[in-house]
C-alpha positions as CSV (number, residue, x, y, z in Angstrom):
1,M,-11.3,-9.4,-11.1
2,A,-7.6,-11.2,-9.4
3,T,-8.0,-14.8,-8.1
4,C,-7.1,-16.5,-4.9
5,D,-6.6,-19.8,-4.7
6,A,-6.0,-21.8,-1.6
7,R,-3.8,-24.0,-3.6
8,A,-0.2,-24.1,-4.9
9,P,-0.5,-22.5,-8.3
10,S,2.0,-23.6,-11.2
11,L,5.2,-22.0,-11.3
12,S,6.1,-19.9,-14.6
13,P,9.9,-18.9,-15.8
14,G,11.5,-15.9,-13.2
15,G,9.3,-16.5,-10.8
16,G,5.8,-17.2,-11.8
17,G,3.1,-19.4,-14.4
18,G,3.4,-21.9,-16.9
19,G,6.6,-21.7,-20.1
20,D,4.5,-19.3,-22.7
21,V,4.0,-15.8,-22.8
22,Q,-0.1,-16.1,-21.7
23,T,1.1,-17.3,-18.0
24,A,5.2,-16.0,-18.0
25,T,4.7,-14.0,-13.8
26,V,6.2,-12.3,-11.6
27,D,6.1,-14.2,-8.1
28,L,5.9,-11.4,-5.7
29,L,5.6,-10.8,-2.0
30,V,4.9,-7.5,-0.3
31,L,4.8,-7.2,3.4
32,T,3.7,-4.5,5.9
33,F,5.0,-3.6,9.7
34,N,3.7,-1.2,12.0
35,C,7.1,-1.6,13.8
36,A,6.1,0.3,17.2
37,K,9.9,2.3,16.8
38,Q,11.8,-1.2,18.5
39,L,14.3,-3.1,17.2
40,V,12.9,-6.6,15.9
41,K,15.0,-9.5,16.6
42,P,15.7,-11.1,13.3
43,G,15.3,-14.3,14.1
44,V,12.3,-14.2,15.5
45,F,11.0,-12.9,12.5
46,A,12.7,-14.7,10.1
47,R,10.5,-17.6,12.0
48,H,7.2,-15.9,11.1
49,L,8.9,-14.8,7.8
50,R,9.4,-18.2,6.4
51,W,6.1,-19.6,7.1
52,A,4.7,-16.7,4.9
53,M,6.9,-17.3,2.2
54,G,6.0,-21.1,2.5
55,R,2.1,-20.6,1.6
56,N,1.1,-21.5,-1.2
57,S,4.8,-21.2,-2.8
58,G,5.6,-24.7,-4.3
59,G,8.6,-24.2,-1.8
60,V,9.8,-21.9,-4.7
61,L,10.8,-18.3,-3.0
62,P,9.1,-15.4,-4.2
63,E,11.5,-13.7,-7.1
64,V,10.8,-10.0,-5.6
65,V,10.2,-9.1,-1.9
66,V,9.3,-5.6,-0.4
67,L,8.4,-4.1,3.3
68,S,7.1,-1.6,3.6
69,L,7.6,-0.5,7.3
70,Q,5.9,2.1,9.6
71,E,7.4,3.7,12.5
72,V,10.3,1.7,11.8
73,A,12.2,4.0,14.5
74,P,12.3,6.6,16.8
75,L,11.3,9.8,15.4
76,S,14.2,11.8,16.2
77,K,16.7,9.1,14.4
78,A,14.1,8.1,11.6
79,F,14.0,12.3,10.7
80,V,17.9,12.2,11.0
81,G,17.9,8.9,8.8
82,E,20.9,8.0,7.0
83,Y,23.4,6.3,9.6
84,F,21.2,6.1,12.5
85,L,18.1,4.3,10.5
86,R,20.9,1.4,9.2
87,G,20.3,-0.7,12.6
88,Y,17.0,-0.8,12.3
89,L,17.0,-1.6,8.3
90,E,19.8,-4.1,8.9
91,R,17.9,-6.2,10.8
92,F,15.1,-6.9,8.3
93,E,17.6,-7.7,5.3
94,E,19.1,-10.3,7.8
95,A,15.6,-11.5,8.7
96,V,14.6,-12.1,5.0
97,N,17.4,-13.9,3.8
98,G,17.2,-15.8,7.2
99,A,14.1,-16.8,6.2
100,A,14.8,-17.4,2.4
101,M,17.7,-19.5,4.0
102,T,16.3,-22.2,6.1
103,M,13.5,-22.5,4.0
104,T,15.6,-23.7,0.6
105,A,17.2,-25.8,3.1
106,R,14.8,-27.5,4.6
107,R,13.3,-27.7,0.9
108,K,16.9,-29.5,0.2
109,K,16.6,-31.7,3.0
110,T,12.9,-32.7,2.0
111,K,14.4,-34.2,-1.5
112,T,17.4,-35.7,-0.4
113,K,14.9,-37.4,2.1
114,T,12.0,-38.1,-0.5
115,K,14.4,-39.3,-3.2
116,E,17.0,-40.2,-1.8
117,T,20.0,-37.9,-4.1
118,T,23.2,-38.4,-3.9
119,A,26.1,-36.2,-2.7
120,T,26.6,-34.9,-6.1
121,E,23.3,-34.6,-7.1
122,T,22.3,-32.8,-4.0
123,T,25.3,-30.2,-4.8
124,T,23.8,-29.8,-8.4
125,D,20.4,-28.8,-7.2
126,T,22.2,-26.7,-4.9
127,T,23.7,-24.8,-7.9
128,T,20.5,-24.3,-9.9
129,D,18.1,-22.9,-7.4
130,T,20.1,-19.7,-6.0
131,T,21.1,-19.2,-10.1
132,T,22.9,-15.9,-10.0
133,T,22.4,-15.1,-5.6
134,T,25.2,-16.8,-3.0
135,E,24.1,-19.1,-0.8
136,N,24.3,-17.1,2.4
137,T,22.0,-14.0,1.0
138,P,19.4,-15.2,-1.7
139,Y,18.0,-12.1,-1.7
140,T,20.6,-8.8,-2.5
141,L,18.5,-5.1,-1.1
142,V,18.0,-3.4,-4.2
143,K,16.7,-0.4,-2.4
144,A,16.2,1.3,0.5
145,R,14.3,4.7,1.3
146,N,12.3,6.1,4.0
147,V,10.2,9.4,4.7
148,G,10.2,9.9,8.8
149,Y,8.4,7.0,10.4
150,T,7.9,5.4,6.8
151,A,10.2,3.0,5.3
152,M,10.2,0.4,2.3
153,M,12.9,-2.3,1.5
154,L,12.9,-3.5,-2.3
155,F,14.9,-7.0,-2.6
156,A,14.7,-8.9,-5.2
157,R,16.1,-12.7,-6.0
158,H,18.0,-11.7,-8.9
159,P,19.2,-7.8,-9.3
160,A,20.1,-8.2,-12.2
161,R,16.2,-8.5,-14.0
162,L,15.1,-5.2,-12.3
163,G,15.6,-1.2,-14.2
164,A,17.0,1.4,-12.5
165,V,14.8,1.9,-9.6
166,H,13.2,5.3,-9.3
167,E,11.8,7.0,-5.8
168,A,9.3,9.2,-4.4
169,E,7.9,10.5,-1.3
170,V,5.4,13.0,0.4
171,G,5.4,14.2,4.1
172,F,1.4,14.8,5.2
173,G,2.6,15.4,9.3
174,A,2.7,18.5,11.0
175,A,4.1,20.8,8.4
176,D,4.3,18.7,5.6
177,M,7.0,16.6,7.5
178,G,7.1,12.7,7.5
179,N,5.5,11.7,11.1
180,K,3.1,10.8,8.3
181,G,4.0,10.2,5.3
182,A,4.5,7.9,2.3
183,V,7.4,6.5,0.0
184,G,7.5,5.4,-3.7
185,M,10.3,2.9,-5.3
186,R,8.9,2.4,-9.5
187,T,11.2,0.0,-11.6
188,L,11.4,-2.3,-14.7
189,Y,11.3,-5.7,-14.2
190,S,12.4,-8.6,-16.6
191,D,12.9,-12.2,-16.9
192,H,15.1,-14.3,-18.7
193,D,13.6,-14.7,-21.7
194,G,13.5,-10.3,-22.0
195,R,9.6,-9.9,-21.2
196,T,8.6,-6.6,-19.4
197,T,6.8,-5.2,-16.9
198,E,6.5,-2.5,-15.0
199,L,5.9,-2.3,-11.3
200,T,5.7,1.2,-8.5
201,F,5.2,0.0,-4.5
202,V,3.6,2.8,-2.3
203,A,4.1,2.5,1.8
204,T,2.2,4.6,3.6
205,H,0.8,5.2,7.0
206,L,-1.6,7.2,7.3
207,A,-3.7,9.6,10.2
208,A,-4.3,7.7,13.4
209,M,-7.1,7.7,16.2
210,E,-10.9,6.3,15.5
211,W,-12.1,9.6,14.4
212,N,-9.6,11.2,12.4
213,L,-11.4,9.2,9.5
214,P,-11.5,12.7,7.3
215,R,-7.7,12.6,7.8
216,R,-7.2,9.6,6.7
217,N,-9.2,9.9,3.4
218,A,-7.0,13.3,3.0
219,N,-3.8,11.7,3.4
220,W,-4.4,9.3,-0.1
221,A,-5.7,12.7,-1.4
222,A,-2.1,14.3,-0.8
223,I,-0.4,11.0,-2.1
224,M,-2.1,11.0,-5.4
225,R,-1.6,14.7,-6.0
226,G,2.2,15.4,-4.2
227,L,3.6,10.9,-4.7
228,T,5.1,12.3,-7.9
229,F,8.2,10.1,-9.0
230,E,9.4,13.3,-11.5
231,N,10.0,16.9,-11.1
232,P,6.1,18.4,-11.6
233,E,7.6,21.9,-11.7
234,A,10.3,20.6,-14.5
235,V,8.1,18.9,-16.4
236,L,5.5,21.9,-16.7
237,A,8.5,24.0,-17.3
238,K,10.0,21.9,-20.1
239,T,6.6,21.7,-21.8
240,E,6.5,25.9,-20.8
241,E,9.8,25.9,-23.5
242,V,8.8,23.4,-25.8
243,E,5.6,25.2,-26.5
244,R,7.4,28.7,-27.2
245,E,9.9,27.2,-29.7
246,D,6.3,25.8,-31.5
247,D,5.2,29.1,-31.5
248,D,8.6,31.0,-32.7
249,D,8.2,28.4,-35.8
250,D,4.6,30.4,-36.6
251,D,4.3,33.7,-37.8
252,E,1.4,36.0,-36.5
253,G,0.0,36.0,-40.2
254,T,-0.3,31.8,-40.0
255,R,-2.0,31.9,-36.7
256,L,-4.5,34.4,-37.5
257,L,-5.7,31.9,-40.3
258,N,-5.8,28.4,-38.9
259,G,-7.1,30.0,-35.6
260,N,-9.7,26.5,-35.5
261,E,-6.3,24.4,-35.7
262,D,-4.4,26.6,-33.7
263,Q,-7.0,25.9,-31.1
264,G,-7.3,22.2,-31.8
265,C,-3.2,22.3,-31.2
266,D,-3.1,24.0,-27.8
267,N,-6.0,21.5,-26.8
268,R,-3.7,18.1,-28.0
269,Q,-0.3,20.4,-26.3
270,H,-2.8,20.0,-22.6
271,A,-3.5,17.1,-23.6
272,R,0.4,16.1,-23.5
273,L,0.8,17.5,-20.6
274,R,-1.8,16.0,-18.8
275,R,-0.7,12.8,-19.9
276,R,3.2,13.7,-18.9
277,L,2.1,14.2,-15.3
278,H,0.0,11.3,-15.6
279,D,3.0,9.5,-15.6
280,L,4.6,11.0,-12.5
281,S,1.8,10.0,-10.3
282,V,1.1,6.7,-8.7
283,Y,-1.1,5.7,-10.9
284,K,1.4,5.8,-14.3
285,P,-0.9,4.0,-17.2
286,S,1.9,1.6,-18.0
287,S,2.6,0.6,-14.4
288,H,1.3,-2.4,-12.2
289,L,0.6,-0.5,-8.3
290,F,0.8,-1.8,-4.9
291,V,0.0,-0.1,-1.8
292,A,0.8,-1.2,1.4
293,G,0.8,-0.2,5.0
294,D,-1.0,0.7,8.5
295,L,-3.9,2.6,6.5
296,N,-5.5,3.1,9.8
297,Y,-9.3,3.1,9.3
298,R,-11.1,1.6,11.7
299,I,-14.1,-0.5,12.7
300,A,-15.8,2.6,14.8
301,P,-15.5,6.8,14.6
302,T,-15.4,6.5,18.3
303,P,-13.3,4.3,21.3
304,P,-15.2,0.7,22.4
305,P,-17.4,1.8,25.8
306,P,-16.1,-0.3,28.8
307,G,-16.9,-4.0,28.7
308,A,-17.8,-4.2,25.4
309,S,-17.5,-7.2,23.8
310,L,-14.5,-7.7,21.0
311,P,-14.1,-9.5,18.7
312,S,-13.2,-13.5,19.4
313,L,-10.9,-16.0,17.9
314,D,-13.5,-18.6,18.7
315,P,-15.5,-19.2,15.7
316,R,-17.9,-20.5,17.6
317,S,-18.3,-16.8,19.5
318,Q,-21.3,-14.7,18.5
319,H,-18.2,-12.2,18.2
320,Y,-16.2,-14.1,16.2
321,F,-14.0,-11.6,14.2
322,P,-15.7,-12.1,10.6
323,A,-19.3,-10.4,12.4
324,F,-17.3,-7.4,12.4
325,L,-15.6,-7.1,9.3
326,P,-18.9,-5.0,7.6
327,L,-17.7,-2.3,10.0
328,D,-14.5,-1.6,8.8
329,Q,-14.2,1.9,7.2
330,L,-11.8,1.2,4.2
331,T,-13.8,-1.0,2.9
332,R,-16.5,1.6,2.9
333,E,-14.4,4.5,1.2
334,R,-12.6,2.8,-1.3
335,T,-16.2,1.3,-2.7
336,A,-17.8,4.6,-2.4
337,G,-15.0,6.0,-4.3
338,R,-13.4,8.4,-1.3
339,T,-10.3,6.5,-0.7
340,L,-7.6,4.3,-2.5
341,H,-9.3,5.4,-5.7
342,G,-9.7,2.0,-8.1
343,L,-7.7,0.2,-5.9
344,V,-8.7,-4.0,-5.0
345,E,-7.8,-6.4,-2.1
346,A,-7.9,-9.9,-2.3
347,P,-10.4,-11.6,0.8
348,V,-9.8,-10.3,4.8
349,T,-9.8,-13.9,6.3
350,F,-7.4,-13.2,9.1
351,P,-8.1,-11.5,12.2
352,P,-7.9,-7.6,13.3
353,T,-3.8,-6.9,13.0
354,Y,-4.3,-4.0,15.6
355,K,-4.3,-3.5,19.0
356,Y,-2.4,-6.2,20.9
357,L,-1.6,-6.2,24.0
358,S,1.7,-8.7,25.2
359,T,0.9,-10.8,28.5
360,G,4.7,-11.8,28.4
361,C,3.9,-15.2,29.7
362,R,5.5,-18.6,27.4
363,D,2.8,-20.7,29.6
364,G,-1.2,-20.6,30.7
365,D,-1.7,-18.5,33.9
366,G,-5.3,-17.7,33.5
367,D,-5.2,-14.2,32.7
368,G,-7.6,-14.4,29.9
369,G,-5.0,-14.1,26.9
370,Y,-4.9,-15.7,23.9
371,Y,-2.2,-18.1,22.8
372,D,-0.9,-16.8,19.3
373,E,-0.8,-19.8,16.3
374,S,1.4,-22.2,16.9
375,Q,0.1,-23.7,14.8
376,H,1.7,-22.5,12.3
377,Y,4.9,-24.2,13.0
378,E,3.7,-27.4,13.5
379,D,5.0,-29.0,10.0
380,E,8.1,-28.3,10.6
381,E,10.7,-29.9,11.8
382,D,11.6,-30.1,15.4
383,E,15.8,-29.4,14.0
384,D,16.4,-25.6,14.7
385,E,19.7,-25.7,16.1
386,D,20.4,-26.2,12.4
387,D,18.9,-22.3,11.5
388,N,21.1,-19.8,11.2
389,D,21.5,-17.8,14.4
390,G,21.5,-20.9,16.5
391,D,18.3,-19.7,18.9
392,A,16.0,-21.9,18.4
393,D,13.8,-21.9,21.5
394,S,13.5,-17.7,21.5
395,D,12.9,-17.4,17.7
396,K,10.1,-19.7,18.7
397,D,8.8,-16.7,20.8
398,V,5.2,-17.6,20.5
399,V,3.5,-14.9,22.4
400,R,0.5,-14.7,25.2
401,W,-2.0,-11.6,23.8
402,R,-5.0,-10.2,24.0
403,F,-6.6,-7.2,22.2
404,A,-6.8,-3.9,24.1
405,S,-10.0,-2.7,26.0
406,H,-8.9,1.2,24.4
407,R,-9.3,0.3,21.3
408,W,-11.6,-1.7,18.8
409,P,-9.6,-4.3,16.9
410,A,-9.5,-2.7,13.7
411,W,-8.2,-4.2,10.1
412,T,-5.8,-1.3,10.1
413,D,-3.0,-3.0,8.3
414,R,-3.7,-4.1,4.6
415,I,-2.2,-4.4,1.2
416,L,-3.9,-2.8,-1.7
417,Y,-3.5,-3.3,-5.6
418,L,-4.6,-2.2,-9.4
419,D,-6.7,-5.4,-10.8
420,M,-5.8,-5.9,-14.5
421,P,-7.4,-3.6,-16.9
422,S,-10.9,-4.3,-18.0
423,W,-9.9,-3.6,-21.4
424,L,-7.3,-5.5,-21.7
425,E,-7.8,-7.9,-24.9
426,G,-7.2,-11.4,-23.6
427,R,-6.1,-9.8,-20.3
428,Q,-4.5,-12.2,-17.5
429,Q,-5.1,-11.9,-14.2
430,M,-3.7,-11.3,-10.8
431,H,-3.4,-14.8,-9.0
432,V,-2.9,-14.4,-5.5
433,R,-1.8,-17.0,-3.9
434,A,-1.7,-15.8,-0.2
435,Y,-3.2,-12.5,1.8
436,D,-2.7,-13.5,5.5
437,A,-1.4,-11.6,8.7
438,L,1.3,-12.9,10.8
439,P,1.2,-14.0,14.4
440,V,1.7,-11.4,16.7
441,I,5.4,-10.5,17.7
442,R,5.9,-9.3,21.2
443,T,7.8,-5.6,20.4
444,S,4.4,-4.5,18.3
445,D,0.7,-4.2,19.2
446,H,0.2,-4.5,15.5
447,R,0.6,-8.1,13.3
448,A,2.3,-7.5,9.8
449,V,0.4,-8.2,7.1
450,F,1.2,-9.7,3.6
451,L,0.8,-10.6,0.2
452,R,2.0,-13.1,-2.1
453,V,0.5,-12.7,-5.6
454,D,2.1,-14.0,-9.4
455,V,1.7,-10.5,-11.3
456,P,1.4,-10.9,-15.0
457,L,4.0,-9.7,-17.0
458,V,2.5,-7.5,-19.4
459,A,4.6,-5.0,-21.3
460,P,4.3,-0.9,-20.3
461,A,3.4,-0.7,-23.9
462,D,0.1,-2.9,-23.8
463,L,-0.8,-1.9,-19.9
464,A,-0.6,1.7,-21.0
465,A,-3.1,0.9,-23.8
466,R,-6.2,2.6,-23.7
467,P,-9.6,1.5,-24.7
468,S,-11.6,2.0,-28.0
469,S,-14.9,2.7,-26.4
470,S,-14.8,3.1,-22.7
471,S,-17.6,2.1,-20.3
472,S,-19.3,3.7,-16.9
473,T,-16.9,1.1,-14.8
474,D,-13.6,2.2,-16.9
475,A,-15.0,5.8,-16.8
476,A,-13.6,5.9,-12.7
477,D,-10.5,4.0,-13.6
478,P,-7.7,6.1,-12.5
479,R,-5.4,5.0,-15.1
480,L,-7.7,6.7,-17.9
481,R,-8.4,10.2,-15.4
482,L,-6.3,11.1,-12.3
483,P,-9.0,11.2,-8.9
484,V,-7.1,15.2,-8.6
485,E,-4.3,17.4,-10.0
486,I,-1.0,16.9,-9.3
487,D,0.9,18.8,-6.8
488,P,3.1,21.3,-8.7
489,E,5.0,22.4,-6.1
490,A,5.3,19.2,-4.3
491,W,9.1,19.0,-4.5
492,A,9.5,22.2,-3.5
493,R,7.2,21.1,-0.5
494,R,8.7,18.3,-0.1
495,R,12.6,20.1,-0.1
496,A,11.4,22.7,2.3
497,A,9.9,20.0,4.9
498,R,13.1,17.7,4.6
499,Q,15.5,20.4,6.0
500,K,12.5,21.1,9.5
501,E,12.9,17.3,9.5
502,R,16.2,17.1,9.9
503,F,16.9,20.3,12.3
504,L,14.1,18.5,14.7
505,G,15.8,15.3,14.1
506,W,19.0,16.4,15.3
507,T,17.2,18.9,18.5
508,M,16.0,15.5,19.8
509,L,18.8,13.5,18.9
510,L,21.2,15.6,20.8
511,W,18.7,15.7,23.9
512,S,16.9,12.5,24.0
513,S,19.4,9.7,23.3
514,P,22.9,8.2,24.4
515,E,24.3,8.5,20.6
516,G,23.2,12.5,21.2
517,A,24.2,12.8,24.5
518,W,28.0,10.9,23.4
519,L,27.8,13.6,20.2
520,L,27.3,16.7,22.4
521,L,30.2,15.9,24.8
522,A,32.3,15.3,22.0
523,S,31.4,18.4,20.6
524,L,31.5,20.7,24.0
525,V,35.2,18.6,24.3
526,V,36.4,19.9,21.3
527,A,35.6,23.4,21.8
528,A,36.4,23.3,24.8
529,G,40.2,22.0,23.6
530,G,40.4,25.0,20.7
531,A,39.6,27.4,22.9
532,Y,41.5,26.5,25.5
533,W,44.4,26.1,22.6
534,F,43.6,29.6,20.8
535,Y,44.0,30.9,24.3
536,Y,47.2,30.0,24.9
537,A,48.3,30.5,21.2
538,G,47.2,34.1,22.1
539,V,49.6,34.7,24.8
């Protein structure tokens, strides 16, 4: 099991634990946020993210940051992607670097005050802290990808420590399109001593509505079948080609004499094929796995009746929110083996993350809302005029909110991961520094949720090693046997769905947005000009 500690742990090289092989880790922060198809304000999001980065961190920035974003932009722009999505993602890149810059600057200011360092010593500390990153951009955006509404952004303090990033996507919305879907990224991380580990990330948005529990489980099954990091058809074709070549090497007489051996050979070939397909999946045995998203699991199969008592943030209330946690669908379905197979979650100690209504007020007006957790920032200095955006008052943006009465408040936004294999000799543990929700943001009805964790630097070959004997618990581990079969036509289905997305996205964009109107007008002007020229050229 993972450990979860409220205290700051000892730090290791490359972003995590002590100086020996036994404690080498990579310091990882994963965050999920449903953007409600709105542009975020970078300064506000940076302020919240800075609080997350500072939790149990010892003032050290995470080495790798992964954002899982749902409803990242209006559907037309999300389906078209590329240029039309850039403005939405750039704001998150600005927020990540803004949060890191302010956190680093305040840490240095504190060091200067407490240690009374000289100007020369302060300059030396700056050079050491940023290493291969620039002062203005502590993080490099290594890769960004979306499937419809859902996007993933991968950042690194030292991008050279990440190997090639392999990508995957699957849609399970209407006609397999990406109005609901998942994005995957997989990469090899190496620390400065050459120790490596493989990391797989999945960002997803499952089916909404209280009554849609079976569909949410089916969405997860679609991820297990279709989110593959290579084309399964290509793997099958290559395997068949190798088998044909092997058959050609044996004459008929040899095959008749060695019938039993041939049967054993067929079994071995089948086992190799299964392992090869297993390696394409999200459950690759040699890789760590993190799943983050708006998973949409609720606490009831129907909306609340009028006048229902909703969760409260008051510890003195009989409706204090922890009393509702036993009703959580995700925990029940996961422990029953019907979804998120084999994954674990750090203890949930934060309030429901959905559904919020912002009153739009900054001061009390007697409307029954709650102020958000402004105490998150009580320990920060009131010198925000030195922050990079300079608009400190608006960046605080303490939102007054209440739960929507037509939806049961629920923990829809979650981050889960594969724990270390139980059969790994001398296995290290995931060390969870923090698992919490950010304050409410005015533009969304969801809270963002983040996980800060030290991931052991276990080599892929060691992670993939199979147990010499399996217990009943090990037998259910998806690293040993996939819960479902891989869909060999997954990539072909995705290509067909992507064509539909582009057509639908451009159609919606042309008829329902200012950008589309200008494009349509420009096209008409060009067409009219061309017709005029050809007409008079013909005369």
